[in-house]
TINUTOR-414059 format. One record per residue (C-alpha): residue number from 0; residue in one letter; z, x, y. Coordinates in nm, 3 decimals. Example, Ala and Ser with C-alpha at 12.3 -4.5 7.8 and 13.67 -1.06 7.14 Angstrom:
<site n="0" res="a" up="0.780" east="1.230" north="-0.450"/>
<site n="1" res="s" up="0.714" east="1.367" north="-0.106"/>
This chain:
<site n="0" res="m" up="-0.559" east="-1.923" north="-1.715"/>
<site n="1" res="k" up="-0.348" east="-1.612" north="-1.771"/>
<site n="2" res="v" up="-0.450" east="-1.326" north="-1.541"/>
<site n="3" res="l" up="-0.302" east="-0.977" north="-1.557"/>
<site n="4" res="c" up="-0.260" east="-0.753" north="-1.253"/>
<site n="5" res="v" up="-0.262" east="-0.379" north="-1.327"/>
<site n="6" res="n" up="-0.185" east="-0.098" north="-1.084"/>
<site n="7" res="a" up="-0.223" east="0.236" north="-1.260"/>
<site n="8" res="g" up="-0.118" east="0.552" north="-1.079"/>
<site n="9" res="s" up="-0.142" east="0.914" north="-1.185"/>
<site n="10" res="s" up="0.177" east="0.888" north="-1.394"/>
<site n="11" res="s" up="0.268" east="0.520" north="-1.374"/>
<site n="12" res="l" up="0.149" east="0.173" north="-1.461"/>
<site n="13" res="k" up="0.271" east="-0.144" north="-1.289"/>
<site n="14" res="f" up="0.174" east="-0.481" north="-1.429"/>
<site n="15" res="q" up="0.235" east="-0.848" north="-1.366"/>
<site n="16" res="l" up="0.113" east="-1.150" north="-1.561"/>
<site n="17" res="y" up="0.030" east="-1.465" north="-1.365"/>
<site n="18" res="d" up="-0.040" east="-1.825" north="-1.450"/>
<site n="19" res="i" up="-0.344" east="-1.912" north="-1.237"/>
<site n="20" res="p" up="-0.433" east="-2.111" north="-1.027"/>
<site n="21" res="a" up="-0.063" east="-2.201" north="-0.985"/>
<site n="22" res="e" up="-0.002" east="-1.835" north="-0.894"/>
<site n="23" res="i" up="0.325" east="-1.825" north="-1.090"/>
<site n="24" res="s" up="0.446" east="-1.479" north="-1.193"/>
<site n="25" res="i" up="0.552" east="-1.496" north="-1.557"/>
<site n="26" res="i" up="0.657" east="-1.138" north="-1.631"/>
<site n="27" res="s" up="0.631" east="-0.795" north="-1.470"/>
<site n="28" res="g" up="0.682" east="-0.437" north="-1.576"/>
<site n="29" res="y" up="0.673" east="-0.080" north="-1.459"/>
<site n="30" res="v" up="0.594" east="0.217" north="-1.685"/>
<site n="31" res="e" up="0.706" east="0.541" north="-1.519"/>
<site n="32" res="k" up="0.670" east="0.917" north="-1.572"/>
<site n="33" res="i" up="0.375" east="0.883" north="-1.812"/>
<site n="34" res="g" up="0.319" east="1.218" north="-1.984"/>
<site n="35" res="a" up="0.672" east="1.345" north="-1.913"/>
<site n="36" res="k" up="0.958" east="1.389" north="-2.159"/>
<site n="37" res="d" up="1.179" east="1.144" north="-1.968"/>
<site n="38" res="s" up="0.923" east="0.860" north="-1.951"/>
<site n="39" res="f" up="1.052" east="0.502" north="-1.958"/>
<site n="40" res="y" up="0.954" east="0.147" north="-1.872"/>
<site n="41" res="t" up="1.120" east="-0.158" north="-1.721"/>
<site n="42" res="i" up="1.049" east="-0.525" north="-1.793"/>
<site n="43" res="k" up="1.151" east="-0.813" north="-1.565"/>
<site n="44" res="h" up="1.147" east="-1.162" north="-1.715"/>
<site n="45" res="e" up="1.327" east="-1.482" north="-1.615"/>
<site n="46" res="g" up="1.557" east="-1.299" north="-1.377"/>
<site n="47" res="k" up="1.662" east="-1.034" north="-1.628"/>
<site n="48" res="k" up="1.573" east="-0.664" north="-1.622"/>
<site n="49" res="n" up="1.547" east="-0.446" north="-1.929"/>
<site n="50" res="e" up="1.490" east="-0.068" north="-1.924"/>
<site n="51" res="v" up="1.364" east="0.123" north="-2.227"/>
<site n="52" res="k" up="1.344" east="0.503" north="-2.258"/>
<site n="53" res="k" up="1.048" east="0.608" north="-2.470"/>
<site n="54" res="l" up="0.800" east="0.895" north="-2.494"/>
<site n="55" res="i" up="0.478" east="0.767" north="-2.336"/>
<site n="56" res="p" up="0.215" east="1.044" north="-2.354"/>
<site n="57" res="d" up="-0.076" east="0.873" north="-2.175"/>
<site n="58" res="h" up="-0.208" east="0.554" north="-2.016"/>
<site n="59" res="t" up="-0.344" east="0.428" north="-2.347"/>
<site n="60" res="e" up="0.007" east="0.425" north="-2.489"/>
<site n="61" res="a" up="0.139" east="0.266" north="-2.166"/>
<site n="62" res="v" up="-0.111" east="-0.019" north="-2.200"/>
<site n="63" res="k" up="-0.021" east="-0.058" north="-2.568"/>
<site n="64" res="i" up="0.347" east="-0.093" north="-2.478"/>
<site n="65" res="m" up="0.268" east="-0.342" north="-2.203"/>
<site n="66" res="l" up="0.066" east="-0.567" north="-2.435"/>
<site n="67" res="e" up="0.325" east="-0.543" north="-2.712"/>
<site n="68" res="e" up="0.596" east="-0.655" north="-2.469"/>
<site n="69" res="l" up="0.386" east="-0.951" north="-2.352"/>
<site n="70" res="l" up="0.378" east="-1.065" north="-2.714"/>
<site n="71" res="n" up="0.744" east="-0.977" north="-2.778"/>
<site n="72" res="y" up="0.862" east="-1.184" north="-2.483"/>
<site n="73" res="g" up="0.642" east="-1.474" north="-2.595"/>
<site n="74" res="v" up="0.463" east="-1.508" north="-2.261"/>
<site n="75" res="v" up="0.138" east="-1.508" north="-2.459"/>
<site n="76" res="k" up="0.099" east="-1.604" north="-2.824"/>
<site n="77" res="d" up="-0.226" east="-1.415" north="-2.855"/>
<site n="78" res="l" up="-0.378" east="-1.150" north="-2.627"/>
<site n="79" res="s" up="-0.698" east="-1.354" north="-2.608"/>
<site n="80" res="e" up="-0.508" east="-1.584" north="-2.370"/>
<site n="81" res="i" up="-0.548" east="-1.315" north="-2.103"/>
<site n="82" res="r" up="-0.888" east="-1.405" north="-1.963"/>
<site n="83" res="a" up="-0.903" east="-1.159" north="-1.674"/>
<site n="84" res="v" up="-0.747" east="-0.833" north="-1.558"/>
<site n="85" res="g" up="-0.738" east="-0.734" north="-1.192"/>
<site n="86" res="h" up="-0.713" east="-0.360" north="-1.127"/>
<site n="87" res="r" up="-0.603" east="-0.208" north="-0.800"/>
<site n="88" res="a" up="-0.874" east="0.046" north="-0.714"/>
<site n="89" res="v" up="-0.778" east="0.280" north="-0.432"/>
<site n="90" res="h" up="-1.123" east="0.372" north="-0.297"/>
<site n="91" res="g" up="-1.454" east="0.187" north="-0.286"/>
<site n="92" res="g" up="-1.637" east="0.410" north="-0.039"/>
<site n="93" res="e" up="-1.898" east="0.237" north="0.178"/>
<site n="94" res="k" up="-2.052" east="0.067" north="-0.125"/>
<site n="95" res="y" up="-1.782" east="-0.181" north="-0.225"/>
<site n="96" res="t" up="-1.687" east="-0.424" north="0.049"/>
<site n="97" res="k" up="-1.538" east="-0.681" north="-0.188"/>
<site n="98" res="s" up="-1.392" east="-0.706" north="-0.537"/>
<site n="99" res="v" up="-1.635" east="-0.676" north="-0.830"/>
<site n="100" res="v" up="-1.649" east="-0.710" north="-1.208"/>
<site n="101" res="i" up="-1.619" east="-0.362" north="-1.356"/>
<site n="102" res="t" up="-1.938" east="-0.238" north="-1.519"/>
<site n="103" res="d" up="-2.040" east="0.111" north="-1.631"/>
<site n="104" res="e" up="-2.194" east="0.162" north="-1.286"/>
<site n="105" res="v" up="-1.873" east="0.058" north="-1.109"/>
<site n="106" res="l" up="-1.667" east="0.290" north="-1.328"/>
<site n="107" res="k" up="-1.908" east="0.576" north="-1.254"/>
<site n="108" res="d" up="-1.877" east="0.507" north="-0.880"/>
<site n="109" res="m" up="-1.496" east="0.498" north="-0.906"/>
<site n="110" res="k" up="-1.506" east="0.845" north="-1.061"/>
<site n="111" res="e" up="-1.726" east="0.962" north="-0.774"/>
<site n="112" res="f" up="-1.487" east="0.819" north="-0.514"/>
<site n="113" res="g" up="-1.205" east="1.008" north="-0.684"/>
<site n="114" res="k" up="-1.281" east="1.299" north="-0.449"/>
<site n="115" res="f" up="-1.140" east="1.087" north="-0.162"/>
<site n="116" res="a" up="-0.818" east="0.995" north="-0.345"/>
<site n="117" res="p" up="-0.759" east="1.258" north="-0.614"/>
<site n="118" res="l" up="-0.393" east="1.160" north="-0.656"/>
<site n="119" res="h" up="-0.469" east="0.795" north="-0.726"/>
<site n="120" res="l" up="-0.810" east="0.732" north="-0.881"/>
<site n="121" res="p" up="-0.771" east="0.927" north="-1.207"/>
<site n="122" res="g" up="-0.484" east="0.694" north="-1.295"/>
<site n="123" res="n" up="-0.686" east="0.391" north="-1.184"/>
<site n="124" res="i" up="-0.972" east="0.490" north="-1.413"/>
<site n="125" res="a" up="-0.744" east="0.570" north="-1.707"/>
<site n="126" res="g" up="-0.588" east="0.224" north="-1.669"/>
<site n="127" res="v" up="-0.927" east="0.053" north="-1.663"/>
<site n="128" res="k" up="-1.050" east="0.234" north="-1.974"/>
<site n="129" res="a" up="-0.732" east="0.159" north="-2.165"/>
<site n="130" res="m" up="-0.752" east="-0.211" north="-2.073"/>
<site n="131" res="q" up="-1.120" east="-0.232" north="-2.165"/>
<site n="132" res="k" up="-1.036" east="-0.099" north="-2.509"/>
<site n="133" res="a" up="-0.728" east="-0.318" north="-2.557"/>
<site n="134" res="l" up="-0.877" east="-0.642" north="-2.417"/>
<site n="135" res="p" up="-1.255" east="-0.618" north="-2.472"/>
<site n="136" res="d" up="-1.313" east="-0.990" north="-2.413"/>
<site n="137" res="a" up="-1.125" east="-1.011" north="-2.081"/>
<site n="138" res="v" up="-1.312" east="-0.984" north="-1.751"/>
<site n="139" res="q" up="-1.207" east="-0.657" north="-1.586"/>
<site n="140" res="v" up="-1.214" east="-0.669" north="-1.203"/>
<site n="141" res="a" up="-1.176" east="-0.389" north="-0.948"/>
<site n="142" res="v" up="-0.999" east="-0.486" north="-0.625"/>
<site n="143" res="f" up="-1.058" east="-0.209" north="-0.372"/>
<site n="144" res="d" up="-0.789" east="-0.100" north="-0.125"/>
<site n="145" res="t" up="-1.060" east="-0.003" north="0.122"/>
<site n="146" res="a" up="-1.262" east="-0.328" north="0.111"/>
<site n="147" res="f" up="-1.078" east="-0.519" north="0.386"/>
<site n="148" res="h" up="-1.148" east="-0.237" north="0.631"/>
<site n="149" res="h" up="-1.529" east="-0.246" north="0.600"/>
<site n="150" res="t" up="-1.540" east="-0.454" north="0.922"/>
<site n="151" res="i" up="-1.405" east="-0.167" north="1.136"/>
<site n="152" res="p" up="-1.666" east="-0.085" north="1.406"/>
<site n="153" res="k" up="-1.848" east="0.246" north="1.387"/>
<site n="154" res="v" up="-1.688" east="0.368" north="1.710"/>
<site n="155" res="q" up="-1.351" east="0.342" north="1.531"/>
<site n="156" res="y" up="-1.443" east="0.476" north="1.188"/>
<site n="157" res="m" up="-1.650" east="0.778" north="1.289"/>
<site n="158" res="y" up="-1.489" east="1.119" north="1.337"/>
<site n="159" res="p" up="-1.608" east="1.356" north="1.613"/>
<site n="160" res="v" up="-1.744" east="1.607" north="1.362"/>
<site n="161" res="p" up="-2.103" east="1.713" north="1.283"/>
<site n="162" res="m" up="-2.307" east="1.398" north="1.202"/>
<site n="163" res="e" up="-2.432" east="1.564" north="0.884"/>
<site n="164" res="w" up="-2.077" east="1.548" north="0.747"/>
<site n="165" res="y" up="-2.092" east="1.171" north="0.761"/>
<site n="166" res="k" up="-2.452" east="1.123" north="0.650"/>
<site n="167" res="k" up="-2.443" east="1.374" north="0.365"/>
<site n="168" res="y" up="-2.080" east="1.375" north="0.255"/>
<site n="169" res="g" up="-1.939" east="1.040" north="0.368"/>
<site n="170" res="v" up="-1.680" east="1.185" north="0.607"/>
<site n="171" res="r" up="-1.542" east="0.884" north="0.798"/>
<site n="172" res="k" up="-1.235" east="0.664" north="0.823"/>
<site n="173" res="y" up="-1.209" east="0.424" north="0.526"/>
<site n="174" res="g" up="-0.853" east="0.294" north="0.553"/>
<site n="175" res="f" up="-0.618" east="0.186" north="0.275"/>
<site n="176" res="h" up="-0.356" east="-0.079" north="0.193"/>
<site n="177" res="g" up="-0.639" east="-0.324" north="0.259"/>
<site n="178" res="t" up="-0.520" east="-0.571" north="-0.005"/>
<site n="179" res="s" up="-0.182" east="-0.596" north="0.169"/>
<site n="180" res="h" up="-0.331" east="-0.619" north="0.518"/>
<site n="181" res="k" up="-0.567" east="-0.892" north="0.398"/>
<site n="182" res="y" up="-0.280" east="-1.088" north="0.241"/>
<site n="183" res="i" up="-0.076" east="-1.070" north="0.562"/>
<site n="184" res="t" up="-0.379" east="-1.171" north="0.771"/>
<site n="185" res="e" up="-0.444" east="-1.479" north="0.557"/>
<site n="186" res="t" up="-0.073" east="-1.567" north="0.556"/>
<site n="187" res="m" up="-0.050" east="-1.546" north="0.936"/>
<site n="188" res="q" up="-0.372" east="-1.744" north="0.981"/>
<site n="189" res="k" up="-0.209" east="-2.029" north="0.789"/>
<site n="190" res="k" up="0.129" east="-1.984" north="0.958"/>
<site n="191" res="l" up="-0.012" east="-1.987" north="1.311"/>
<site n="192" res="g" up="-0.299" east="-2.227" north="1.236"/>
<site n="193" res="k" up="-0.552" east="-1.987" north="1.385"/>
<site n="194" res="e" up="-0.860" east="-1.841" north="1.215"/>
<site n="195" res="n" up="-0.964" east="-1.584" north="1.479"/>
<site n="196" res="i" up="-0.623" east="-1.424" north="1.487"/>
<site n="197" res="n" up="-0.530" east="-1.092" north="1.651"/>
<site n="198" res="l" up="-0.254" east="-0.900" north="1.474"/>
<site n="199" res="i" up="-0.092" east="-0.560" north="1.450"/>
<site n="200" res="i" up="0.021" east="-0.527" north="1.087"/>
<site n="201" res="c" up="0.270" east="-0.254" north="1.001"/>
<site n="202" res="h" up="0.270" east="-0.190" north="0.625"/>
<site n="203" res="v" up="0.551" east="0.063" north="0.596"/>
<site n="204" res="g" up="0.680" east="0.159" north="0.254"/>
<site n="205" res="s" up="0.672" east="0.497" north="0.083"/>
<site n="206" res="g" up="0.311" east="0.507" north="0.198"/>
<site n="207" res="a" up="0.247" east="0.358" north="0.541"/>
<site n="208" res="s" up="-0.038" east="0.229" north="0.753"/>
<site n="209" res="i" up="-0.087" east="0.010" north="1.059"/>
<site n="210" res="t" up="-0.392" east="-0.210" north="1.107"/>
<site n="211" res="a" up="-0.526" east="-0.382" north="1.416"/>
<site n="212" res="v" up="-0.679" east="-0.717" north="1.318"/>
<site n="213" res="k" up="-0.924" east="-0.869" north="1.567"/>
<site n="214" res="d" up="-1.058" east="-1.222" north="1.517"/>
<site n="215" res="g" up="-0.918" east="-1.221" north="1.162"/>
<site n="216" res="k" up="-1.092" east="-0.897" north="1.060"/>
<site n="217" res="s" up="-0.982" east="-0.536" north="1.032"/>
<site n="218" res="y" up="-1.067" east="-0.362" north="1.360"/>
<site n="219" res="d" up="-0.888" east="-0.029" north="1.326"/>
<site n="220" res="t" up="-0.637" east="0.131" north="1.091"/>
<site n="221" res="t" up="-0.430" east="0.447" north="1.075"/>
<site n="222" res="m" up="-0.525" east="0.591" north="0.735"/>
<site n="223" res="g" up="-0.858" east="0.771" north="0.731"/>
<site n="224" res="l" up="-1.083" east="0.951" north="0.486"/>
<site n="225" res="t" up="-0.778" east="0.974" north="0.260"/>
<site n="226" res="p" up="-0.430" east="0.813" north="0.258"/>
<site n="227" res="l" up="-0.286" east="1.133" north="0.415"/>
<site n="228" res="d" up="-0.396" east="1.041" north="0.768"/>
<site n="229" res="g" up="-0.210" east="0.839" north="1.029"/>
<site n="230" res="l" up="0.161" east="0.764" north="1.016"/>
<site n="231" res="m" up="0.436" east="0.997" north="0.904"/>
<site n="232" res="m" up="0.542" east="0.863" north="0.562"/>
<site n="233" res="g" up="0.799" east="0.919" north="0.289"/>
<site n="234" res="t" up="0.640" east="1.241" north="0.161"/>
<site n="235" res="r" up="0.310" east="1.258" north="0.355"/>
<site n="236" res="s" up="0.275" east="1.431" north="0.690"/>
<site n="237" res="g" up="0.034" east="1.183" north="0.845"/>
<site n="238" res="s" up="-0.184" east="1.312" north="1.129"/>
<site n="239" res="i" up="-0.126" east="1.678" north="1.221"/>
<site n="240" res="d" up="-0.322" east="1.956" north="1.390"/>
<site n="241" res="p" up="-0.576" east="2.045" north="1.116"/>
<site n="242" res="s" up="-0.548" east="2.412" north="1.211"/>
<site n="243" res="i" up="-0.201" east="2.413" north="1.052"/>
<site n="244" res="i" up="-0.371" east="2.428" north="0.711"/>
<site n="245" res="k" up="-0.551" east="2.757" north="0.777"/>
<site n="246" res="y" up="-0.250" east="2.893" north="0.965"/>
<site n="247" res="m" up="-0.023" east="2.845" north="0.662"/>
<site n="248" res="i" up="-0.285" east="2.995" north="0.430"/>
<site n="249" res="d" up="-0.308" east="3.304" north="0.653"/>
<site n="250" res="e" up="0.057" east="3.340" north="0.754"/>
<site n="251" res="a" up="0.240" east="3.229" north="0.438"/>
<site n="252" res="g" up="-0.019" east="3.338" north="0.182"/>
<site n="253" res="m" up="-0.038" east="2.984" north="0.045"/>
<site n="254" res="s" up="-0.344" east="2.858" north="-0.138"/>
<site n="255" res="y" up="-0.531" east="2.558" north="0.004"/>
<site n="256" res="d" up="-0.413" east="2.347" north="-0.292"/>
<site n="257" res="a" up="-0.051" east="2.445" north="-0.225"/>
<site n="258" res="v" up="-0.078" east="2.343" north="0.141"/>
<site n="259" res="d" up="-0.250" east="2.016" north="0.050"/>
<site n="260" res="d" up="0.017" east="1.945" north="-0.209"/>
<site n="261" res="a" up="0.292" east="2.013" north="0.047"/>
<site n="262" res="l" up="0.132" east="1.781" north="0.302"/>
<site n="263" res="n" up="0.107" east="1.500" north="0.045"/>
<site n="264" res="k" up="0.428" east="1.544" north="-0.152"/>
<site n="265" res="a" up="0.678" east="1.751" north="0.048"/>
<site n="266" res="s" up="0.626" east="1.645" north="0.409"/>
<site n="267" res="g" up="0.703" east="1.332" north="0.614"/>
<site n="268" res="l" up="1.067" east="1.222" north="0.594"/>
<site n="269" res="k" up="1.122" east="1.448" north="0.294"/>
<site n="270" res="g" up="0.989" east="1.752" north="0.473"/>
<site n="271" res="v" up="1.208" east="1.708" north="0.779"/>
<site n="272" res="c" up="1.538" east="1.607" north="0.619"/>
<site n="273" res="g" up="1.504" east="1.629" north="0.241"/>
<site n="274" res="f" up="1.507" east="1.254" north="0.176"/>
<site n="275" res="n" up="1.192" east="1.046" north="0.125"/>
<site n="276" res="d" up="1.364" east="0.709" north="0.080"/>
<site n="277" res="n" up="1.447" east="0.535" north="0.409"/>
<site n="278" res="r" up="1.778" east="0.409" north="0.266"/>
<site n="279" res="d" up="1.888" east="0.763" north="0.191"/>
<site n="280" res="v" up="1.781" east="0.873" north="0.540"/>
<site n="281" res="e" up="1.990" east="0.599" north="0.703"/>
<site n="282" res="k" up="2.290" east="0.689" north="0.485"/>
<site n="283" res="a" up="2.255" east="1.054" north="0.581"/>
<site n="284" res="i" up="2.243" east="0.958" north="0.949"/>
<site n="285" res="a" up="2.569" east="0.763" north="0.905"/>
<site n="286" res="d" up="2.718" east="1.080" north="0.755"/>
<site n="287" res="g" up="2.615" east="1.280" north="1.063"/>
<site n="288" res="d" up="2.305" east="1.457" north="0.928"/>
<site n="289" res="e" up="2.111" east="1.576" north="1.237"/>
<site n="290" res="n" up="1.788" east="1.641" north="1.046"/>
<site n="291" res="a" up="1.797" east="1.287" north="0.909"/>
<site n="292" res="r" up="1.838" east="1.155" north="1.264"/>
<site n="293" res="l" up="1.544" east="1.368" north="1.376"/>
<site n="294" res="a" up="1.330" east="1.250" north="1.084"/>
<site n="295" res="l" up="1.390" east="0.882" north="1.158"/>
<site n="296" res="d" up="1.329" east="0.932" north="1.531"/>
<site n="297" res="m" up="0.997" east="1.101" north="1.454"/>
<site n="298" res="y" up="0.909" east="0.824" north="1.207"/>
<site n="299" res="v" up="0.984" east="0.545" north="1.456"/>
<site n="300" res="d" up="0.809" east="0.728" north="1.741"/>
<site n="301" res="r" up="0.483" east="0.746" north="1.549"/>
<site n="302" res="i" up="0.498" east="0.381" north="1.450"/>
<site n="303" res="d" up="0.557" east="0.280" north="1.813"/>
<site n="304" res="r" up="0.274" east="0.505" north="1.928"/>
<site n="305" res="y" up="0.019" east="0.336" north="1.701"/>
<site n="306" res="i" up="0.144" east="-0.014" north="1.785"/>
<site n="307" res="a" up="0.097" east="0.066" north="2.156"/>
<site n="308" res="e" up="-0.248" east="0.212" north="2.090"/>
<site n="309" res="y" up="-0.361" east="-0.095" north="1.898"/>
<site n="310" res="y" up="-0.208" east="-0.324" north="2.160"/>
<site n="311" res="l" up="-0.449" east="-0.165" north="2.409"/>
<site n="312" res="e" up="-0.742" east="-0.175" north="2.165"/>
<site n="313" res="l" up="-0.686" east="-0.551" north="2.133"/>
<site n="314" res="g" up="-0.678" east="-0.583" north="2.512"/>
<site n="315" res="g" up="-0.315" east="-0.699" north="2.510"/>
<site n="316" res="d" up="-0.425" east="-1.017" north="2.331"/>
<site n="317" res="v" up="-0.193" east="-0.998" north="2.029"/>
<site n="318" res="d" up="-0.081" east="-1.315" north="1.850"/>
<site n="319" res="a" up="0.184" east="-1.133" north="1.649"/>
<site n="320" res="i" up="0.309" east="-0.797" north="1.525"/>
<site n="321" res="v" up="0.394" east="-0.816" north="1.155"/>
<site n="322" res="f" up="0.638" east="-0.591" north="0.968"/>
<site n="323" res="t" up="0.581" east="-0.574" north="0.592"/>
<site n="324" res="a" up="0.631" east="-0.358" north="0.277"/>
<site n="325" res="g" up="0.951" east="-0.201" north="0.149"/>
<site n="326" res="v" up="1.092" east="-0.024" north="0.456"/>
<site n="327" res="l" up="1.017" east="-0.296" north="0.710"/>
<site n="328" res="e" up="1.094" east="-0.589" north="0.481"/>
<site n="329" res="n" up="1.445" east="-0.449" north="0.430"/>
<site n="330" res="g" up="1.535" east="-0.193" north="0.697"/>
<site n="331" res="a" up="1.698" east="-0.388" north="0.979"/>
<site n="332" res="e" up="1.808" east="-0.073" north="1.163"/>
<site n="333" res="t" up="1.460" east="0.081" north="1.146"/>
<site n="334" res="r" up="1.303" east="-0.247" north="1.263"/>
<site n="335" res="e" up="1.543" east="-0.259" north="1.558"/>
<site n="336" res="s" up="1.465" east="0.101" north="1.654"/>
<site n="337" res="i" up="1.090" east="0.030" north="1.649"/>
<site n="338" res="i" up="1.127" east="-0.280" north="1.866"/>
<site n="339" res="d" up="1.356" east="-0.097" north="2.110"/>
<site n="340" res="g" up="1.074" east="0.155" north="2.155"/>
<site n="341" res="l" up="0.835" east="-0.127" north="2.245"/>
<site n="342" res="a" up="1.046" east="-0.243" north="2.540"/>
<site n="343" res="p" up="0.782" east="-0.127" north="2.796"/>
<site n="344" res="l" up="0.549" east="-0.390" north="2.643"/>
<site n="345" res="g" up="0.811" east="-0.659" north="2.701"/>
<site n="346" res="i" up="0.899" east="-0.689" north="2.332"/>
<site n="347" res="k" up="1.269" east="-0.765" north="2.272"/>
<site n="348" res="i" up="1.480" east="-0.784" north="1.956"/>
<site n="349" res="n" up="1.683" east="-1.082" north="1.837"/>
<site n="350" res="k" up="1.950" east="-0.871" north="1.669"/>
<site n="351" res="e" up="2.126" east="-1.157" north="1.490"/>
<site n="352" res="v" up="1.809" east="-1.281" north="1.320"/>
<site n="353" res="n" up="1.688" east="-0.929" north="1.247"/>
<site n="354" res="d" up="2.012" east="-0.836" north="1.072"/>
<site n="355" res="a" up="1.993" east="-1.147" north="0.852"/>
<site n="356" res="i" up="1.649" east="-1.075" north="0.701"/>
<site n="357" res="a" up="1.577" east="-0.868" north="0.387"/>
<site n="358" res="s" up="1.406" east="-0.919" north="0.052"/>
<site n="359" res="f" up="1.747" east="-0.913" north="-0.120"/>
<site n="360" res="k" up="1.902" east="-1.169" north="0.118"/>
<site n="361" res="e" up="1.873" east="-1.545" north="0.140"/>
<site n="362" res="i" up="1.633" east="-1.516" north="0.435"/>
<site n="363" res="t" up="1.329" east="-1.298" north="0.357"/>
<site n="364" res="s" up="1.099" east="-1.368" north="0.651"/>
<site n="365" res="g" up="1.099" east="-1.485" north="1.010"/>
<site n="366" res="i" up="1.058" east="-1.395" north="1.378"/>
<site n="367" res="i" up="1.298" east="-1.116" north="1.478"/>
<site n="368" res="t" up="1.222" east="-1.107" north="1.851"/>
<site n="369" res="a" up="1.381" east="-1.295" north="2.141"/>
<site n="370" res="e" up="1.224" east="-1.614" north="2.277"/>
<site n="371" res="d" up="1.115" east="-1.437" north="2.597"/>
<site n="372" res="s" up="0.950" east="-1.149" north="2.407"/>
<site n="373" res="t" up="0.588" east="-1.100" north="2.517"/>
<site n="374" res="v" up="0.474" east="-1.072" north="2.154"/>
<site n="375" res="p" up="0.657" east="-1.220" north="1.854"/>
<site n="376" res="v" up="0.740" east="-0.978" north="1.574"/>
<site n="377" res="y" up="0.745" east="-1.128" north="1.225"/>
<site n="378" res="v" up="0.894" east="-0.993" north="0.904"/>
<site n="379" res="e" up="0.663" east="-1.115" north="0.629"/>
<site n="380" res="p" up="0.680" east="-0.997" north="0.264"/>
<site n="381" res="t" up="0.349" east="-0.875" north="0.130"/>
<site n="382" res="n" up="0.207" east="-0.964" north="-0.211"/>
<site n="383" res="e" up="-0.080" east="-0.740" north="-0.317"/>
<site n="384" res="e" up="-0.055" east="-0.861" north="-0.677"/>
<site n="385" res="v" up="-0.137" east="-1.219" north="-0.582"/>
<site n="386" res="m" up="-0.445" east="-1.103" north="-0.392"/>
<site n="387" res="i" up="-0.560" east="-0.901" north="-0.693"/>
<site n="388" res="v" up="-0.520" east="-1.188" north="-0.942"/>
<site n="389" res="r" up="-0.688" east="-1.433" north="-0.701"/>
<site n="390" res="d" up="-1.000" east="-1.218" north="-0.692"/>
<site n="391" res="a" up="-0.991" east="-1.157" north="-1.068"/>
<site n="392" res="y" up="-0.962" east="-1.533" north="-1.128"/>
<site n="393" res="k" up="-1.254" east="-1.613" north="-0.896"/>
<site n="394" res="l" up="-1.483" east="-1.359" north="-1.061"/>
<site n="395" res="a" up="-1.377" east="-1.460" north="-1.413"/>
<site n="396" res="k" up="-1.478" east="-1.819" north="-1.343"/>
<site n="397" res="q" up="-1.832" east="-1.723" north="-1.235"/>
C-alpha cells in the first residue's frame, strides 16, 4: 500500500510517500513560503534533490504540485494508488488520545483546538481540506502531536491557577512533539529489550521539548498549553515570568499580539544573539561573538535544568537519556556542553564517540557517554513520518 505523510504548516507543506508495510520512503518534498512571492519547493528522489521556484498562492496549489510531482517522477501511475494520508495534527485537546480517521466532527474539533496552536493548526486544516478534495477516496488520518502525552498525571499537567480556568477553558499542560517522543520510546524499548522503560528524551530542533517517560508512558513534558512553554528554542522564549507580557505592553507601548509574536518568533537564540540556527550560533561563537556564547550557555543551562528535574521525578531510575531532532542529532559541541553540565549526576562524555556521530556522517546513532557514566546518553534519530504513516496504515486497513 502507498501511504502519504503530510505535515502542513502555516506557510509550508512537507510530504513523504511510503511503501507500507515495508516502511520504505519512496519520495519526499518540501513546499516553502506558500503565499509569498518567493515561494518554491524541493523534491528528493533516489538520492537526488531538485529545487523549483514557482508562485504557490495557497495550500490547494501546494497539494496540486505535490500530486503532479508524484506522477511526474513515476512513483505512482495513478493517484488512486495512494490509499491513505496521514496528517500531522498539532493539537488534539483532551478529546483525542490516539490517531483517528478524519470526519467532519474531527475537522470541526481541530478548528476549535486552533486557539491552542494558532500558528500551526490553520495550516494543518488547510492541508487536510486540500487533500480531501484531491484524493477523495483515500482514508485521511489525523495523528495528534499531543496524544502521547495523555498519560501525564494530573499533578503534572495542572497549573496552579483558578480551577475554573481548567474546567471551563481547558487551561492545562498538553505537551507537543508527542509523535517523536513516542517513536523514540518504542525504539528504545526494542533496543534495550524493556517494556516498562524510564527515559528522559530531549527533542531539540528549532522547536524543543524534553519528556520524562515512566514505565514506557509519558509522565511529564516541558511544553504546556501551547508550544511556547518550556525550553528556550530557536525563536521561542520558552518559560518566562508571565508578568513580562504586561510589563512590555505598559512600558514599551506594545500590543499583546506584538509581544506574543516576539515571544514566538523573535526570542530564544534569535532574541539573544540574532541567530536562530544552532550552526550559525556555533560559528558566531568561533568568531568571538559574546552574545552567541551567552545564547548557547543559556540554551544548554535550561536543557540541563529540565534533565535534572526529570531525573528527580523518575526517582533517579533512568534507563537512558536520549538526544534527538536536528540540533542534538548533529551538534556534537552542544551535546558535549549539555553532558558536561550533568557531571553532578555522574554522567560523563565519551568525546571520541560523540564527535563521530551526526546524521550526515557514517555513524548516525550510538551511546556518547563513558562506560562508568551513571546514565547512558544515546543519540537516536527520530522519525515522526514513519509513526504517522504507521497509524494511517492501521486505520486504513480497518
